[in-house]
C-alpha positions in Angstrom: -17.2 -66.9 -9.8 -18.9 -70.8 -9.6 -22.4 -71.4 -11.2 -24.4 -71.9 -8.1 -24.6 -68.8 -6.2 -25.3 -67.1 -9.4 -28.0 -69.8 -10.1 -29.1 -69.0 -6.2 -29.7 -65.4 -7.2 -31.8 -66.3 -10.1 -34.4 -68.3 -7.9 -34.4 -65.6 -5.7 -35.4 -63.2 -8.4 -37.9 -65.2 -9.5 -36.2 -66.2 -12.9 -37.1 -70.1 -14.7 -34.8 -72.8 -14.3 -36.2 -75.4 -17.2 -33.0 -77.7 -16.5 -32.3 -77.4 -12.7 -34.0 -80.7 -11.8 -32.0 -82.7 -14.5 -28.6 -81.2 -13.0 -26.1 -83.5 -11.4 -24.0 -82.5 -8.4 -20.3 -82.6 -9.7 -17.6 -84.0 -7.6 -14.7 -81.6 -6.3 -12.0 -81.7 -8.6 -9.0 -79.2 -9.1 -10.4 -78.3 -12.6 -11.1 -74.6 -13.8 -13.9 -73.0 -13.1 -17.5 -74.7 -14.0 -19.3 -73.9 -17.1 -22.5 -71.3 -16.7 -25.6 -73.3 -15.7 -28.1 -74.2 -18.3 -30.6 -72.2 -16.4 -28.2 -69.0 -17.4 -27.9 -69.9 -20.5 -31.8 -70.5 -21.4 -32.5 -66.9 -19.8 -33.9 -64.5 -22.2 -32.2 -61.2 -22.6 -35.5 -59.7 -21.4 -34.9 -61.7 -18.2 -31.2 -60.5 -17.9 -32.0 -57.0 -18.3 -35.1 -57.3 -15.6 -32.6 -58.8 -13.1 -29.7 -56.1 -13.7 -32.4 -53.5 -13.3 -33.4 -55.0 -10.2 -29.5 -55.1 -8.8 -29.2 -51.5 -10.0 -32.2 -50.5 -8.1 -30.7 -52.5 -5.0 -27.9 -50.4 -5.1 -28.9 -47.1 -5.7 -31.2 -48.0 -2.1 -27.8 -48.7 -0.8 -26.4 -45.8 -1.8 -28.7 -43.3 -0.6 -28.4 -45.0 2.9 -25.1 -43.4 2.9 -24.6 -40.3 4.5 -23.8 -37.5 2.1 -20.5 -36.0 2.2 -20.2 -32.5 3.8 -20.0 -29.7 1.6 -16.6 -28.1 1.4 -16.2 -24.6 3.7 -16.1 -21.4 1.3 -12.5 -20.6 2.5 -12.1 -18.1 -0.6 -13.4 -15.1 0.9 -11.8 -15.2 4.2 -8.2 -16.1 2.4 -8.8 -13.2 0.5 -9.4 -10.6 3.1 -6.9 -11.8 5.0 -4.2 -11.2 2.4 -5.8 -8.0 1.9 -5.5 -6.9 5.8 -1.7 -8.2 5.3 -1.1 -5.9 2.5 -2.8 -3.1 4.0 -0.4 -3.7 7.3 2.7 -3.9 5.3 1.8 -0.3 3.6 1.3 1.3 7.1 4.4 -0.4 8.4 6.4 1.1 5.4 5.1 4.7 6.0 6.4 4.4 9.6 9.7 2.6 8.5 10.5 1.5 5.0 13.7 -0.9 5.3 14.9 0.7 1.9 14.1 4.4 2.7 17.1 7.0 3.6 15.2 8.4 6.3 13.4 6.9 9.4 10.6 8.7 10.5 10.6 7.3 14.1 14.1 7.9 14.2 13.9 11.6 13.3 11.0 11.9 15.8 13.2 10.8 18.4 16.3 13.0 17.2 13.9 16.2 17.2 12.5 15.3 20.6 16.4 14.8 21.9 16.9 18.1 20.4 13.6 19.9 22.0 15.2 18.4 25.6 18.8 19.7 24.7 17.4 23.1 23.3 15.3 23.6 26.4 17.9 22.8 28.7 20.2 25.1 27.4 17.7 27.9 27.7 17.2 27.6 30.9 20.4 27.3 32.1 20.9 30.5 30.7 17.9 32.2 32.2 19.0 30.7 35.6 22.3 32.6 35.1 21.0 35.7 34.7 18.9 35.5 37.4 21.5 34.4 39.5 23.1 37.3 38.8 20.4 40.0 39.0 19.8 38.2 42.6 23.4 39.1 43.5 23.6 43.0 41.9 20.0 43.2 44.3 21.6 42.1 47.1 24.7 44.3 46.7 22.8 47.0 45.7 20.5 46.7 48.7 23.4 46.2 51.3 24.7 49.9 49.9 21.3 51.9 49.9 20.1 53.3 52.9 16.8 54.6 51.2 14.0 52.7 52.3 11.5 53.1 49.1 14.7 51.8 47.3 15.2 48.9 49.5 11.8 48.1 48.9 12.2 47.9 45.0 15.0 45.8 45.4 12.9 43.5 47.4 10.6 43.2 44.5 13.4 42.6 42.1 14.4 39.8 44.5 10.7 38.5 44.5 10.7 38.3 41.0 14.0 36.8 40.7 12.6 33.9 43.1 9.7 33.4 40.6 12.2 32.8 37.7 13.4 30.4 39.3 10.3 28.4 40.5 8.9 28.8 36.5 12.3 27.1 35.3 11.7 24.0 36.8 9.1 23.2 33.9 12.7 22.3 32.3 12.7 19.2 34.3 9.2 18.0 34.1 8.9 18.7 30.1 12.3 16.6 30.1 11.2 13.9 31.8 7.9 13.8 29.7 9.5 13.9 26.7 11.8 11.4 27.6 9.0 9.0 28.1 7.8 9.9 24.6 11.3 9.3 23.4 11.3 5.6 24.7 7.6 4.9 23.5 9.2 5.8 20.0 11.9 3.2 20.7 9.7 0.4 21.5 7.4 1.3 18.4 10.2 1.1 16.3 11.7 -2.3 17.8 8.2 -3.7 16.9 7.9 -2.3 13.3 11.7 -3.7 13.0 10.8 -7.1 14.3 7.6 -7.0 11.9 9.4 -6.4 8.9 12.3 -8.8 9.9 9.1 -11.5 10.1 8.2 -10.7 6.6 11.6 -10.0 5.4 12.7 -6.8 3.8 11.9 -7.7 0.2 8.0 -7.9 1.0 8.2 -4.4 0.9 10.3 -3.5 -1.9 7.2 -3.0 -4.0 5.8 -0.2 -1.4 6.7 3.5 -1.7 9.5 4.7 0.3 7.8 7.7 1.8 4.0 9.1 2.0 3.1 12.2 1.3 2.0 14.1 4.4 -0.6 17.0 4.2 1.1 20.1 4.9 -0.1 23.8 5.2 1.0 26.1 2.6 2.9 28.5 5.4 4.3 25.5 6.9 6.2 24.4 3.5 8.2 27.3 3.7 9.4 26.4 7.0 12.5 23.9 6.9 14.2 24.7 10.4 15.8 24.3 12.8 18.0 21.8 11.5 19.4 19.3 13.8 23.1 19.6 15.3 25.6 17.9 12.7 23.0 18.0 10.1 22.6 21.9 9.7 24.4 23.7 6.8 27.2 25.3 8.5 28.3 29.3 8.1 31.5 28.1 6.2 29.2 25.8 3.9 27.1 29.3 3.1 30.2 31.3 2.7 31.4 29.0 0.1 28.6 29.4 -2.1 28.9 33.0 -2.5 32.9 32.6 -3.1 
């Protein structure tokens, strides 16, 4: 930095320049930077400090004009809350279908409902077969009897058989409704599996495989009926006593 601008700054700040009148202009040359002005050399330390103080105050004023940086938003609580909610969701998903559990609650529920439909259908077919046999027998007896009172009783029996046929329609309606429930469970299972695949099975490794469901004391004694193919056979029971 050359001496002239700094001398001008001292003039603007009101510092005395004792030898300024005797300074002669120098011819341009390629020499190194010029020596300090005599005015700078003759300035007292107090004058230097005063000039520095005024420059510092000016810089502080300029800095005050700059807008203050915006305070960073507090994201810590939000992140912690989000993490807690994700963990709670994983716990609930694991309670429904833990990827490392031996038994799948949703699959078991679907199998139980399918077993209900099958058992109901079998029982209904048995009832209808018996009702048809009763109806045929009543028709044959009515053809052989001549007593009016007996025929009237057979008519009442046949009317009761018709009521049995009508009541057995529940099986078809119930089967359709249970089928809707099974399809809903299948849909839920697909969504749960998709979420497990999104996080990865290892994300559930530290979670319990099963959740204890409160059960009444009487219900603890009821373990059946078992699903077909999973129940203990009579041969296995007999083998226990051999």
